[in-house]
Predicted model as a PDB file, atoms N, CA, C, CB and O in Angstrom, pLDDT in the B-factor column:
MODEL        1                                                                  
ATOM      1  N   MET A   1     -59.147-206.829  90.798  1.00 46.00           N  
ATOM      2  CA  MET A   1     -60.111-206.017  90.174  1.00 46.00           C  
ATOM      3  C   MET A   1     -59.401-205.216  89.034  1.00 46.00           C  
ATOM      4  CB  MET A   1     -60.795-205.091  91.221  1.00 46.00           C  
ATOM      5  O   MET A   1     -58.329-204.637  89.207  1.00 46.00           O  
ATOM      6  N   VAL A   2     -60.064-205.233  87.901  1.00 51.00           N  
ATOM      7  CA  VAL A   2     -59.597-204.491  86.728  1.00 51.00           C  
ATOM      8  C   VAL A   2     -60.442-203.278  86.478  1.00 51.00           C  
ATOM      9  CB  VAL A   2     -59.596-205.371  85.501  1.00 51.00           C  
ATOM     10  O   VAL A   2     -61.659-203.396  86.335  1.00 51.00           O  
ATOM     11  N   PHE A   3     -59.835-202.107  86.419  1.00 52.00           N  
ATOM     12  CA  PHE A   3     -60.573-200.911  86.173  1.00 52.00           C  
ATOM     13  C   PHE A   3     -60.522-200.558  84.707  1.00 52.00           C  
ATOM     14  CB  PHE A   3     -60.048-199.783  87.013  1.00 52.00           C  
ATOM     15  O   PHE A   3     -59.453-200.489  84.100  1.00 52.00           O  
ATOM     16  N   THR A   4     -61.678-200.338  84.156  1.00 58.00           N  
ATOM     17  CA  THR A   4     -61.820-199.967  82.712  1.00 58.00           C  
ATOM     18  C   THR A   4     -62.024-198.511  82.615  1.00 58.00           C  
ATOM     19  CB  THR A   4     -62.995-200.707  82.021  1.00 58.00           C  
ATOM     20  O   THR A   4     -62.457-197.887  83.584  1.00 58.00           O  
ATOM     21  N   ALA A   5     -61.729-197.917  81.468  1.00 74.00           N  
ATOM     22  CA  ALA A   5     -62.096-196.560  81.225  1.00 74.00           C  
ATOM     23  C   ALA A   5     -63.541-196.380  81.033  1.00 74.00           C  
ATOM     24  CB  ALA A   5     -61.396-196.049  80.086  1.00 74.00           C  
ATOM     25  O   ALA A   5     -64.190-197.198  80.380  1.00 74.00           O  
ATOM     26  N   TYR A   6     -64.099-195.288  81.602  1.00 77.00           N  
ATOM     27  CA  TYR A   6     -65.526-195.018  81.471  1.00 77.00           C  
ATOM     28  C   TYR A   6     -65.672-194.484  80.031  1.00 77.00           C  
ATOM     29  CB  TYR A   6     -66.071-193.966  82.596  1.00 77.00           C  
ATOM     30  O   TYR A   6     -64.831-193.723  79.553  1.00 77.00           O  
ATOM     31  N   THR A   7     -66.743-194.894  79.361  1.00 84.00           N  
ATOM     32  CA  THR A   7     -67.015-194.355  77.986  1.00 84.00           C  
ATOM     33  C   THR A   7     -68.331-193.475  78.089  1.00 84.00           C  
ATOM     34  CB  THR A   7     -67.196-195.595  76.877  1.00 84.00           C  
ATOM     35  O   THR A   7     -68.681-192.763  77.147  1.00 84.00           O  
ATOM     36  N   GLU A   8     -69.039-193.556  79.267  1.00 86.00           N  
ATOM     37  CA  GLU A   8     -70.226-192.780  79.346  1.00 86.00           C  
ATOM     38  C   GLU A   8     -70.281-192.139  80.710  1.00 86.00           C  
ATOM     39  CB  GLU A   8     -71.459-193.627  79.071  1.00 86.00           C  
ATOM     40  O   GLU A   8     -70.409-192.839  81.714  1.00 86.00           O  
ATOM     41  N   VAL A   9     -70.186-190.802  80.773  1.00 81.00           N  
ATOM     42  CA  VAL A   9     -70.197-190.065  82.053  1.00 81.00           C  
ATOM     43  C   VAL A   9     -71.328-189.139  82.149  1.00 81.00           C  
ATOM     44  CB  VAL A   9     -68.943-189.303  82.247  1.00 81.00           C  
ATOM     45  O   VAL A   9     -71.460-188.466  83.171  1.00 81.00           O  
ATOM     46  N   ASN A  10     -72.185-189.043  81.142  1.00 86.00           N  
ATOM     47  CA  ASN A  10     -73.284-188.061  81.230  1.00 86.00           C  
ATOM     48  C   ASN A  10     -74.612-188.631  81.385  1.00 86.00           C  
ATOM     49  CB  ASN A  10     -73.308-187.227  80.071  1.00 86.00           C  
ATOM     50  O   ASN A  10     -75.553-187.857  81.560  1.00 86.00           O  
ATOM     51  N   LYS A  11     -74.823-189.990  81.339  1.00 89.00           N  
ATOM     52  CA  LYS A  11     -76.137-190.624  81.494  1.00 89.00           C  
ATOM     53  C   LYS A  11     -75.944-191.976  82.269  1.00 89.00           C  
ATOM     54  CB  LYS A  11     -76.824-190.864  80.056  1.00 89.00           C  
ATOM     55  O   LYS A  11     -74.833-192.485  82.419  1.00 89.00           O  
ATOM     56  N   GLY A  12     -77.062-192.499  82.730  1.00 88.00           N  
ATOM     57  CA  GLY A  12     -76.994-193.709  83.419  1.00 88.00           C  
ATOM     58  C   GLY A  12     -77.153-194.948  82.574  1.00 88.00           C  
ATOM     59  O   GLY A  12     -77.556-194.875  81.413  1.00 88.00           O  
ATOM     60  N   CYS A  13     -76.840-196.075  83.154  1.00 88.00           N  
ATOM     61  CA  CYS A  13     -76.954-197.290  82.388  1.00 88.00           C  
ATOM     62  C   CYS A  13     -78.311-197.809  82.233  1.00 88.00           C  
ATOM     63  CB  CYS A  13     -76.163-198.295  82.964  1.00 88.00           C  
ATOM     64  O   CYS A  13     -78.587-198.538  81.280  1.00 88.00           O  
ATOM     65  N   CYS A  14     -79.241-197.450  83.179  1.00 89.00           N  
ATOM     66  CA  CYS A  14     -80.606-197.995  83.204  1.00 89.00           C  
ATOM     67  C   CYS A  14     -81.460-197.161  82.198  1.00 89.00           C  
ATOM     68  CB  CYS A  14     -81.227-197.943  84.697  1.00 89.00           C  
ATOM     69  O   CYS A  14     -81.394-195.931  82.180  1.00 89.00           O  
ATOM     70  N   GLY A  15     -82.256-197.873  81.369  1.00 87.00           N  
ATOM     71  CA  GLY A  15     -83.186-197.242  80.441  1.00 87.00           C  
ATOM     72  C   GLY A  15     -82.551-196.342  79.495  1.00 87.00           C  
ATOM     73  O   GLY A  15     -81.524-196.687  78.911  1.00 87.00           O  
ATOM     74  N   THR A  16     -83.116-195.166  79.298  1.00 86.00           N  
ATOM     75  CA  THR A  16     -82.611-194.205  78.371  1.00 86.00           C  
ATOM     76  C   THR A  16     -81.379-193.478  79.003  1.00 86.00           C  
ATOM     77  CB  THR A  16     -83.736-193.200  77.979  1.00 86.00           C  
ATOM     78  O   THR A  16     -80.584-192.847  78.307  1.00 86.00           O  
ATOM     79  N   GLY A  17     -81.265-193.599  80.348  1.00 82.00           N  
ATOM     80  CA  GLY A  17     -80.172-192.953  81.036  1.00 82.00           C  
ATOM     81  C   GLY A  17     -80.312-191.564  81.421  1.00 82.00           C  
ATOM     82  O   GLY A  17     -79.435-190.957  82.035  1.00 82.00           O  
ATOM     83  N   VAL A  18     -81.477-191.034  81.040  1.00 86.00           N  
ATOM     84  CA  VAL A  18     -81.687-189.549  81.281  1.00 86.00           C  
ATOM     85  C   VAL A  18     -82.926-189.280  82.123  1.00 86.00           C  
ATOM     86  CB  VAL A  18     -81.827-188.780  79.924  1.00 86.00           C  
ATOM     87  O   VAL A  18     -83.102-188.168  82.622  1.00 86.00           O  
ATOM     88  N   SER A  19     -83.809-190.306  82.294  1.00 86.00           N  
ATOM     89  CA  SER A  19     -85.025-189.941  83.073  1.00 86.00           C  
ATOM     90  C   SER A  19     -85.384-190.985  84.122  1.00 86.00           C  
ATOM     91  CB  SER A  19     -86.218-189.749  82.132  1.00 86.00           C  
ATOM     92  O   SER A  19     -86.111-190.655  85.059  1.00 86.00           O  
ATOM     93  N   GLU A  20     -84.918-192.216  84.017  1.00 80.00           N  
ATOM     94  CA  GLU A  20     -85.234-193.308  84.975  1.00 80.00           C  
ATOM     95  C   GLU A  20     -84.393-193.170  86.204  1.00 80.00           C  
ATOM     96  CB  GLU A  20     -85.010-194.700  84.345  1.00 80.00           C  
ATOM     97  O   GLU A  20     -83.187-192.938  86.117  1.00 80.00           O  
ATOM     98  N   ILE A  21     -85.028-193.314  87.377  1.00 80.00           N  
ATOM     99  CA  ILE A  21     -84.335-193.286  88.642  1.00 80.00           C  
ATOM    100  C   ILE A  21     -84.918-194.314  89.588  1.00 80.00           C  
ATOM    101  CB  ILE A  21     -84.399-191.903  89.255  1.00 80.00           C  
ATOM    102  O   ILE A  21     -86.067-194.742  89.475  1.00 80.00           O  
ATOM    103  N   GLY A  22     -84.057-194.690  90.535  1.00 79.00           N  
ATOM    104  CA  GLY A  22     -84.438-195.666  91.572  1.00 79.00           C  
ATOM    105  C   GLY A  22     -85.251-196.794  91.100  1.00 79.00           C  
ATOM    106  O   GLY A  22     -84.809-197.552  90.236  1.00 79.00           O  
ATOM    107  N   THR A  23     -86.475-196.955  91.645  1.00 83.00           N  
ATOM    108  CA  THR A  23     -87.271-198.122  91.408  1.00 83.00           C  
ATOM    109  C   THR A  23     -87.804-198.220  89.941  1.00 83.00           C  
ATOM    110  CB  THR A  23     -88.418-198.125  92.383  1.00 83.00           C  
ATOM    111  O   THR A  23     -88.394-199.222  89.536  1.00 83.00           O  
ATOM    112  N   GLN A  24     -87.572-197.169  89.204  1.00 87.00           N  
ATOM    113  CA  GLN A  24     -87.922-197.247  87.749  1.00 87.00           C  
ATOM    114  C   GLN A  24     -86.961-198.123  87.009  1.00 87.00           C  
ATOM    115  CB  GLN A  24     -87.933-195.851  87.101  1.00 87.00           C  
ATOM    116  O   GLN A  24     -87.244-198.554  85.891  1.00 87.00           O  
ATOM    117  N   CYS A  25     -85.785-198.406  87.631  1.00 84.00           N  
ATOM    118  CA  CYS A  25     -84.711-199.293  87.049  1.00 84.00           C  
ATOM    119  C   CYS A  25     -85.090-200.700  87.664  1.00 84.00           C  
ATOM    120  CB  CYS A  25     -83.099-198.780  87.462  1.00 84.00           C  
ATOM    121  O   CYS A  25     -84.749-200.982  88.813  1.00 84.00           O  
ATOM    122  N   ASN A  26     -85.762-201.522  86.918  1.00 84.00           N  
ATOM    123  CA  ASN A  26     -86.164-202.845  87.423  1.00 84.00           C  
ATOM    124  C   ASN A  26     -86.104-203.828  86.276  1.00 84.00           C  
ATOM    125  CB  ASN A  26     -87.599-202.815  88.055  1.00 84.00           C  
ATOM    126  O   ASN A  26     -85.576-203.523  85.206  1.00 84.00           O  
ATOM    127  N   SER A  27     -86.645-204.997  86.502  1.00 86.00           N  
ATOM    128  CA  SER A  27     -86.561-206.161  85.565  1.00 86.00           C  
ATOM    129  C   SER A  27     -87.216-205.840  84.246  1.00 86.00           C  
ATOM    130  CB  SER A  27     -87.229-207.418  86.174  1.00 86.00           C  
ATOM    131  O   SER A  27     -86.951-206.547  83.274  1.00 86.00           O  
ATOM    132  N   THR A  28     -88.051-204.829  84.138  1.00 90.00           N  
ATOM    133  CA  THR A  28     -88.714-204.499  82.863  1.00 90.00           C  
ATOM    134  C   THR A  28     -88.044-203.332  82.100  1.00 90.00           C  
ATOM    135  CB  THR A  28     -90.175-204.150  83.131  1.00 90.00           C  
ATOM    136  O   THR A  28     -88.507-202.945  81.027  1.00 90.00           O  
ATOM    137  N   THR A  29     -86.968-202.786  82.655  1.00 89.00           N  
ATOM    138  CA  THR A  29     -86.217-201.706  82.074  1.00 89.00           C  
ATOM    139  C   THR A  29     -84.989-202.228  81.363  1.00 89.00           C  
ATOM    140  CB  THR A  29     -85.831-200.706  83.130  1.00 89.00           C  
ATOM    141  O   THR A  29     -84.285-203.110  81.854  1.00 89.00           O  
ATOM    142  N   SER A  30     -84.749-201.657  80.185  1.00 90.00           N  
ATOM    143  CA  SER A  30     -83.601-202.045  79.382  1.00 90.00           C  
ATOM    144  C   SER A  30     -82.357-201.529  80.131  1.00 90.00           C  
ATOM    145  CB  SER A  30     -83.693-201.462  77.895  1.00 90.00           C  
ATOM    146  O   SER A  30     -82.443-200.567  80.893  1.00 90.00           O  
ATOM    147  N   LEU A  31     -81.202-202.176  79.906  1.00 89.00           N  
ATOM    148  CA  LEU A  31     -80.012-201.835  80.554  1.00 89.00           C  
ATOM    149  C   LEU A  31     -78.936-201.651  79.515  1.00 89.00           C  
ATOM    150  CB  LEU A  31     -79.642-202.869  81.570  1.00 89.00           C  
ATOM    151  O   LEU A  31     -79.086-202.150  78.400  1.00 89.00           O  
ATOM    152  N   CYS A  32     -77.889-200.978  79.814  1.00 90.00           N  
ATOM    153  CA  CYS A  32     -76.722-200.872  78.898  1.00 90.00           C  
ATOM    154  C   CYS A  32     -76.035-202.201  78.873  1.00 90.00           C  
ATOM    155  CB  CYS A  32     -75.719-199.744  79.337  1.00 90.00           C  
ATOM    156  O   CYS A  32     -76.192-203.015  79.782  1.00 90.00           O  
ATOM    157  N   SER A  33     -75.257-202.426  77.811  1.00 91.00           N  
ATOM    158  CA  SER A  33     -74.507-203.749  77.688  1.00 91.00           C  
ATOM    159  C   SER A  33     -73.398-203.938  78.624  1.00 91.00           C  
ATOM    160  CB  SER A  33     -73.946-203.909  76.340  1.00 91.00           C  
ATOM    161  O   SER A  33     -73.048-205.086  78.899  1.00 91.00           O  
ATOM    162  N   ASP A  34     -72.786-202.883  79.162  1.00 89.00           N  
ATOM    163  CA  ASP A  34     -71.686-203.025  80.100  1.00 89.00           C  
ATOM    164  C   ASP A  34     -71.681-201.815  81.111  1.00 89.00           C  
ATOM    165  CB  ASP A  34     -70.319-203.115  79.310  1.00 89.00           C  
ATOM    166  O   ASP A  34     -71.252-200.693  80.843  1.00 89.00           O  
ATOM    167  N   ALA A  35     -72.218-202.208  82.300  1.00 84.00           N  
ATOM    168  CA  ALA A  35     -72.295-201.090  83.368  1.00 84.00           C  
ATOM    169  C   ALA A  35     -70.947-200.529  83.794  1.00 84.00           C  
ATOM    170  CB  ALA A  35     -72.996-201.617  84.648  1.00 84.00           C  
ATOM    171  O   ALA A  35     -70.856-199.399  84.274  1.00 84.00           O  
ATOM    172  N   ASN A  36     -69.891-201.337  83.611  1.00 82.00           N  
ATOM    173  CA  ASN A  36     -68.560-200.938  83.977  1.00 82.00           C  
ATOM    174  C   ASN A  36     -68.073-199.796  83.150  1.00 82.00           C  
ATOM    175  CB  ASN A  36     -67.632-202.075  83.858  1.00 82.00           C  
ATOM    176  O   ASN A  36     -67.065-199.174  83.486  1.00 82.00           O  
ATOM    177  N   LYS A  37     -68.733-199.509  82.115  1.00 87.00           N  
ATOM    178  CA  LYS A  37     -68.333-198.306  81.294  1.00 87.00           C  
ATOM    179  C   LYS A  37     -69.025-197.026  81.543  1.00 87.00           C  
ATOM    180  CB  LYS A  37     -68.518-198.587  79.909  1.00 87.00           C  
ATOM    181  O   LYS A  37     -68.770-195.982  80.943  1.00 87.00           O  
ATOM    182  N   TYR A  38     -69.991-197.182  82.541  1.00 85.00           N  
ATOM    183  CA  TYR A  38     -70.758-196.000  82.979  1.00 85.00           C  
ATOM    184  C   TYR A  38     -70.510-195.681  84.410  1.00 85.00           C  
ATOM    185  CB  TYR A  38     -72.232-196.205  82.768  1.00 85.00           C  
ATOM    186  O   TYR A  38     -70.458-196.557  85.273  1.00 85.00           O  
ATOM    187  N   VAL A  39     -70.352-194.372  84.655  1.00 84.00           N  
ATOM    188  CA  VAL A  39     -70.081-193.832  85.992  1.00 84.00           C  
ATOM    189  C   VAL A  39     -71.370-193.951  86.859  1.00 84.00           C  
ATOM    190  CB  VAL A  39     -69.596-192.319  85.895  1.00 84.00           C  
ATOM    191  O   VAL A  39     -71.321-194.147  88.073  1.00 84.00           O  
ATOM    192  N   PHE A  40     -72.541-193.818  86.144  1.00 85.00           N  
ATOM    193  CA  PHE A  40     -73.819-193.690  86.947  1.00 85.00           C  
ATOM    194  C   PHE A  40     -74.692-194.902  86.494  1.00 85.00           C  
ATOM    195  CB  PHE A  40     -74.606-192.217  86.680  1.00 85.00           C  
ATOM    196  O   PHE A  40     -74.666-195.317  85.335  1.00 85.00           O  
ATOM    197  N   TRP A  41     -75.483-195.459  87.500  1.00 82.00           N  
ATOM    198  CA  TRP A  41     -76.464-196.495  87.216  1.00 82.00           C  
ATOM    199  C   TRP A  41     -77.698-195.918  86.689  1.00 82.00           C  
ATOM    200  CB  TRP A  41     -76.767-197.297  88.415  1.00 82.00           C  
ATOM    201  O   TRP A  41     -78.290-196.505  85.782  1.00 82.00           O  
ATOM    202  N   ASP A  42     -78.172-194.746  87.207  1.00 83.00           N  
ATOM    203  CA  ASP A  42     -79.482-194.235  86.760  1.00 83.00           C  
ATOM    204  C   ASP A  42     -79.349-192.704  86.632  1.00 83.00           C  
ATOM    205  CB  ASP A  42     -80.660-194.641  87.784  1.00 83.00           C  
ATOM    206  O   ASP A  42     -78.329-192.101  86.964  1.00 83.00           O  
ATOM    207  N   ALA A  43     -80.421-192.138  86.142  1.00 83.00           N  
ATOM    208  CA  ALA A  43     -80.389-190.687  85.883  1.00 83.00           C  
ATOM    209  C   ALA A  43     -80.344-189.852  87.244  1.00 83.00           C  
ATOM    210  CB  ALA A  43     -81.672-190.281  85.023  1.00 83.00           C  
ATOM    211  O   ALA A  43     -79.986-188.675  87.265  1.00 83.00           O  
ATOM    212  N   GLY A  44     -80.714-190.525  88.316  1.00 77.00           N  
ATOM    213  CA  GLY A  44     -80.572-189.866  89.670  1.00 77.00           C  
ATOM    214  C   GLY A  44     -79.089-189.810  90.115  1.00 77.00           C  
ATOM    215  O   GLY A  44     -78.777-189.482  91.260  1.00 77.00           O  
ATOM    216  N   MET A  45     -78.241-190.124  89.215  1.00 75.00           N  
ATOM    217  CA  MET A  45     -76.829-190.138  89.570  1.00 75.00           C  
ATOM    218  C   MET A  45     -76.313-191.117  90.705  1.00 75.00           C  
ATOM    219  CB  MET A  45     -76.500-188.790  89.960  1.00 75.00           C  
ATOM    220  O   MET A  45     -75.395-190.814  91.468  1.00 75.00           O  
ATOM    221  N   GLN A  46     -76.978-192.289  90.738  1.00 76.00           N  
ATOM    222  CA  GLN A  46     -76.505-193.307  91.614  1.00 76.00           C  
ATOM    223  C   GLN A  46     -75.295-193.943  90.967  1.00 76.00           C  
ATOM    224  CB  GLN A  46     -77.600-194.337  91.920  1.00 76.00           C  
ATOM    225  O   GLN A  46     -75.382-194.357  89.810  1.00 76.00           O  
ATOM    226  N   PRO A  47     -74.195-194.040  91.639  1.00 77.00           N  
ATOM    227  CA  PRO A  47     -72.993-194.654  91.038  1.00 77.00           C  
ATOM    228  C   PRO A  47     -73.121-196.058  90.739  1.00 77.00           C  
ATOM    229  CB  PRO A  47     -71.856-194.497  91.887  1.00 77.00           C  
ATOM    230  O   PRO A  47     -73.844-196.759  91.445  1.00 77.00           O  
ATOM    231  N   THR A  48     -72.448-196.566  89.699  1.00 75.00           N  
ATOM    232  CA  THR A  48     -72.416-198.001  89.409  1.00 75.00           C  
ATOM    233  C   THR A  48     -71.613-198.744  90.403  1.00 75.00           C  
ATOM    234  CB  THR A  48     -71.875-198.260  88.050  1.00 75.00           C  
ATOM    235  O   THR A  48     -70.916-198.105  91.192  1.00 75.00           O  
ATOM    236  N   GLN A  49     -71.647-200.038  90.437  1.00 74.00           N  
ATOM    237  CA  GLN A  49     -70.814-200.820  91.395  1.00 74.00           C  
ATOM    238  C   GLN A  49     -69.305-200.558  91.200  1.00 74.00           C  
ATOM    239  CB  GLN A  49     -71.099-202.342  91.230  1.00 74.00           C  
ATOM    240  O   GLN A  49     -68.570-200.431  92.179  1.00 74.00           O  
ATOM    241  N   LEU A  50     -68.864-200.482  89.989  1.00 69.00           N  
ATOM    242  CA  LEU A  50     -67.511-200.185  89.742  1.00 69.00           C  
ATOM    243  C   LEU A  50     -67.069-198.764  90.281  1.00 69.00           C  
ATOM    244  CB  LEU A  50     -67.279-200.296  88.265  1.00 69.00           C  
ATOM    245  O   LEU A  50     -65.985-198.629  90.847  1.00 69.00           O  
ATOM    246  N   ARG A  51     -67.899-197.757  90.097  1.00 71.00           N  
ATOM    247  CA  ARG A  51     -67.566-196.507  90.647  1.00 71.00           C  
ATOM    248  C   ARG A  51     -67.527-196.523  92.154  1.00 71.00           C  
ATOM    249  CB  ARG A  51     -68.499-195.508  90.176  1.00 71.00           C  
ATOM    250  O   ARG A  51     -66.672-195.854  92.734  1.00 71.00           O  
ATOM    251  N   ARG A  52     -68.415-197.256  92.831  1.00 69.00           N  
ATOM    252  CA  ARG A  52     -68.393-197.355  94.252  1.00 69.00           C  
ATOM    253  C   ARG A  52     -67.120-198.061  94.751  1.00 69.00           C  
ATOM    254  CB  ARG A  52     -69.624-198.077  94.727  1.00 69.00           C  
ATOM    255  O   ARG A  52     -66.561-197.688  95.782  1.00 69.00           O  
ATOM    256  N   GLN A  53     -66.662-199.102  93.992  1.00 71.00           N  
ATOM    257  CA  GLN A  53     -65.477-199.796  94.331  1.00 71.00           C  
ATOM    258  C   GLN A  53     -64.330-198.821  94.207  1.00 71.00           C  
ATOM    259  CB  GLN A  53     -65.282-201.029  93.454  1.00 71.00           C  
ATOM    260  O   GLN A  53     -63.481-198.806  95.098  1.00 71.00           O  
ATOM    261  N   MET A  54     -64.233-197.987  93.148  1.00 70.00           N  
ATOM    262  CA  MET A  54     -63.094-197.151  92.997  1.00 70.00           C  
ATOM    263  C   MET A  54     -63.076-196.101  94.080  1.00 70.00           C  
ATOM    264  CB  MET A  54     -63.076-196.522  91.637  1.00 70.00           C  
ATOM    265  O   MET A  54     -61.998-195.739  94.551  1.00 70.00           O  
ATOM    266  N   LYS A  55     -64.219-195.597  94.495  1.00 72.00           N  
ATOM    267  CA  LYS A  55     -64.292-194.569  95.497  1.00 72.00           C  
ATOM    268  C   LYS A  55     -63.784-195.182  96.871  1.00 72.00           C  
ATOM    269  CB  LYS A  55     -65.791-194.009  95.601  1.00 72.00           C  
ATOM    270  O   LYS A  55     -63.026-194.588  97.638  1.00 72.00           O  
ATOM    271  N   SER A  56     -64.268-196.365  97.062  1.00 72.00           N  
ATOM    272  CA  SER A  56     -63.778-197.034  98.376  1.00 72.00           C  
ATOM    273  C   SER A  56     -62.320-197.335  98.357  1.00 72.00           C  
ATOM    274  CB  SER A  56     -64.527-198.373  98.650  1.00 72.00           C  
ATOM    275  O   SER A  56     -61.675-197.250  99.402  1.00 72.00           O  
ATOM    276  N   PHE A  57     -61.752-197.686  97.221  1.00 65.00           N  
ATOM    277  CA  PHE A  57     -60.345-197.910  97.135  1.00 65.00           C  
ATOM    278  C   PHE A  57     -59.583-196.597  97.281  1.00 65.00           C  
ATOM    279  CB  PHE A  57     -60.004-198.589  95.832  1.00 65.00           C  
ATOM    280  O   PHE A  57     -58.502-196.596  97.871  1.00 65.00           O  
ATOM    281  N   SER A  58     -60.092-195.490  96.776  1.00 69.00           N  
ATOM    282  CA  SER A  58     -59.531-194.200  96.919  1.00 69.00           C  
ATOM    283  C   SER A  58     -59.473-193.837  98.364  1.00 69.00           C  
ATOM    284  CB  SER A  58     -60.300-193.196  96.144  1.00 69.00           C  
ATOM    285  O   SER A  58     -58.420-193.460  98.877  1.00 69.00           O  
ATOM    286  N   LYS A  59     -60.577-193.944  99.020  1.00 73.00           N  
ATOM    287  CA  LYS A  59     -60.649-193.492 100.425  1.00 73.00           C  
ATOM    288  C   LYS A  59     -59.803-194.400 101.337  1.00 73.00           C  
ATOM    289  CB  LYS A  59     -62.132-193.475 100.915  1.00 73.00           C  
ATOM    290  O   LYS A  59     -59.162-193.875 102.248  1.00 73.00           O  
ATOM    291  N   ALA A  60     -59.764-195.692 101.152  1.00 72.00           N  
ATOM    292  CA  ALA A  60     -59.036-196.658 101.962  1.00 72.00           C  
ATOM    293  C   ALA A  60     -57.583-196.669 101.758  1.00 72.00           C  
ATOM    294  CB  ALA A  60     -59.529-197.973 101.718  1.00 72.00           C  
ATOM    295  O   ALA A  60     -56.828-196.806 102.720  1.00 72.00           O  
ATOM    296  N   ILE A  61     -57.130-196.528 100.505  1.00 67.00           N  
ATOM    297  CA  ILE A  61     -55.751-196.713 100.139  1.00 67.00           C  
ATOM    298  C   ILE A  61     -55.062-195.479  99.671  1.00 67.00           C  
ATOM    299  CB  ILE A  61     -55.655-197.715  99.119  1.00 67.00           C  
ATOM    300  O   ILE A  61     -54.043-195.072 100.230  1.00 67.00           O  
ATOM    301  N   LEU A  62     -55.624-194.859  98.615  1.00 69.00           N  
ATOM    302  CA  LEU A  62     -54.932-193.697  97.976  1.00 69.00           C  
ATOM    303  C   LEU A  62     -54.870-192.465  98.859  1.00 69.00           C  
ATOM    304  CB  LEU A  62     -55.629-193.325  96.681  1.00 69.00           C  
ATOM    305  O   LEU A  62     -53.806-191.850  98.940  1.00 69.00           O  
ATOM    306  N   GLN A  63     -55.932-192.070  99.517  1.00 74.00           N  
ATOM    307  CA  GLN A  63     -55.908-190.892 100.312  1.00 74.00           C  
ATOM    308  C   GLN A  63     -54.965-190.939 101.508  1.00 74.00           C  
ATOM    309  CB  GLN A  63     -57.246-190.618 100.765  1.00 74.00           C  
ATOM    310  O   GLN A  63     -54.204-189.999 101.738  1.00 74.00           O  
ATOM    311  N   PRO A  64     -55.013-192.039 102.276  1.00 76.00           N  
ATOM    312  CA  PRO A  64     -53.982-192.142 103.347  1.00 76.00           C  
ATOM    313  C   PRO A  64     -52.546-192.149 102.836  1.00 76.00           C  
ATOM    314  CB  PRO A  64     -54.207-193.400 104.150  1.00 76.00           C  
ATOM    315  O   PRO A  64     -51.660-191.549 103.444  1.00 76.00           O  
ATOM    316  N   LEU A  65     -52.328-192.814 101.744  1.00 72.00           N  
ATOM    317  CA  LEU A  65     -50.978-192.839 101.218  1.00 72.00           C  
ATOM    318  C   LEU A  65     -50.572-191.404 100.762  1.00 72.00           C  
ATOM    319  CB  LEU A  65     -50.877-193.862 100.031  1.00 72.00           C  
ATOM    320  O   LEU A  65     -49.480-190.941 101.091  1.00 72.00           O  
ATOM    321  N   MET A  66     -51.425-190.734 100.033  1.00 74.00           N  
ATOM    322  CA  MET A  66     -51.106-189.399  99.563  1.00 74.00           C  
ATOM    323  C   MET A  66     -50.950-188.448 100.771  1.00 74.00           C  
ATOM    324  CB  MET A  66     -52.209-188.889  98.588  1.00 74.00           C  
ATOM    325  O   MET A  66     -50.055-187.602 100.771  1.00 74.00           O  
ATOM    326  N   THR A  67     -51.806-188.577 101.789  1.00 81.00           N  
ATOM    327  CA  THR A  67     -51.633-187.744 102.985  1.00 81.00           C  
ATOM    328  C   THR A  67     -50.320-188.050 103.664  1.00 81.00           C  
ATOM    329  CB  THR A  67     -52.788-187.951 103.965  1.00 81.00           C  
ATOM    330  O   THR A  67     -49.673-187.109 104.123  1.00 81.00           O  
ATOM    331  N   SER A  68     -49.875-189.278 103.766  1.00 82.00           N  
ATOM    332  CA  SER A  68     -48.560-189.534 104.401  1.00 82.00           C  
ATOM    333  C   SER A  68     -47.399-188.962 103.610  1.00 82.00           C  
ATOM    334  CB  SER A  68     -48.347-191.024 104.577  1.00 82.00           C  
ATOM    335  O   SER A  68     -46.299-188.787 104.136  1.00 82.00           O  
ATOM    336  N   LEU A  69     -47.653-188.674 102.343  1.00 78.00           N  
ATOM    337  CA  LEU A  69     -46.596-188.042 101.497  1.00 78.00           C  
ATOM    338  C   LEU A  69     -46.752-186.534 101.456  1.00 78.00           C  
ATOM    339  CB  LEU A  69     -46.638-188.601 100.051  1.00 78.00           C  
ATOM    340  O   LEU A  69     -46.032-185.874 100.706  1.00 78.00           O  
ATOM    341  N   GLY A  70     -47.650-185.968 102.218  1.00 84.00           N  
ATOM    342  CA  GLY A  70     -47.858-184.616 102.273  1.00 84.00           C  
ATOM    343  C   GLY A  70     -48.906-183.838 101.577  1.00 84.00           C  
ATOM    344  O   GLY A  70     -48.986-182.611 101.634  1.00 84.00           O  
ATOM    345  N   ALA A  71     -49.765-184.668 100.867  1.00 76.00           N  
ATOM    346  CA  ALA A  71     -50.864-184.103 100.115  1.00 76.00           C  
ATOM    347  C   ALA A  71     -52.021-183.838 101.015  1.00 76.00           C  
ATOM    348  CB  ALA A  71     -51.276-185.008  98.989  1.00 76.00           C  
ATOM    349  O   ALA A  71     -52.189-184.493 102.044  1.00 76.00           O  
ATOM    350  N   SER A  72     -52.814-182.889 100.639  1.00 71.00           N  
ATOM    351  CA  SER A  72     -54.066-182.640 101.471  1.00 71.00           C  
ATOM    352  C   SER A  72     -55.299-182.764 100.564  1.00 71.00           C  
ATOM    353  CB  SER A  72     -54.039-181.172 102.164  1.00 71.00           C  
ATOM    354  O   SER A  72     -55.267-182.474  99.368  1.00 71.00           O  
ATOM    355  N   PHE A  73     -56.330-183.190 101.175  1.00 61.00           N  
ATOM    356  CA  PHE A  73     -57.645-183.391 100.480  1.00 61.00           C  
ATOM    357  C   PHE A  73     -58.704-182.563 101.176  1.00 61.00           C  
ATOM    358  CB  PHE A  73     -58.074-184.915 100.467  1.00 61.00           C  
ATOM    359  O   PHE A  73     -59.866-182.578 100.769  1.00 61.00           O  
TER     360      PHE A  73                                                      
ENDMDL                                                                          
END                                                                             
């Protein structure tokens, strides 16, 4: 998995990114050209797939490693 830098952190990939949430993001809604550059999928702050994968990686790998090295979360 290759992680790219986010270029949009203030709005969602779906529609305008500022008002559409949940079921409003559907086959009739425009989408951004690259969801991997967005932290959020919709205006309701649902994370994109890449963001969920990064969070899972952090919880499964990075936090236990850092804890074993003496860091606290």
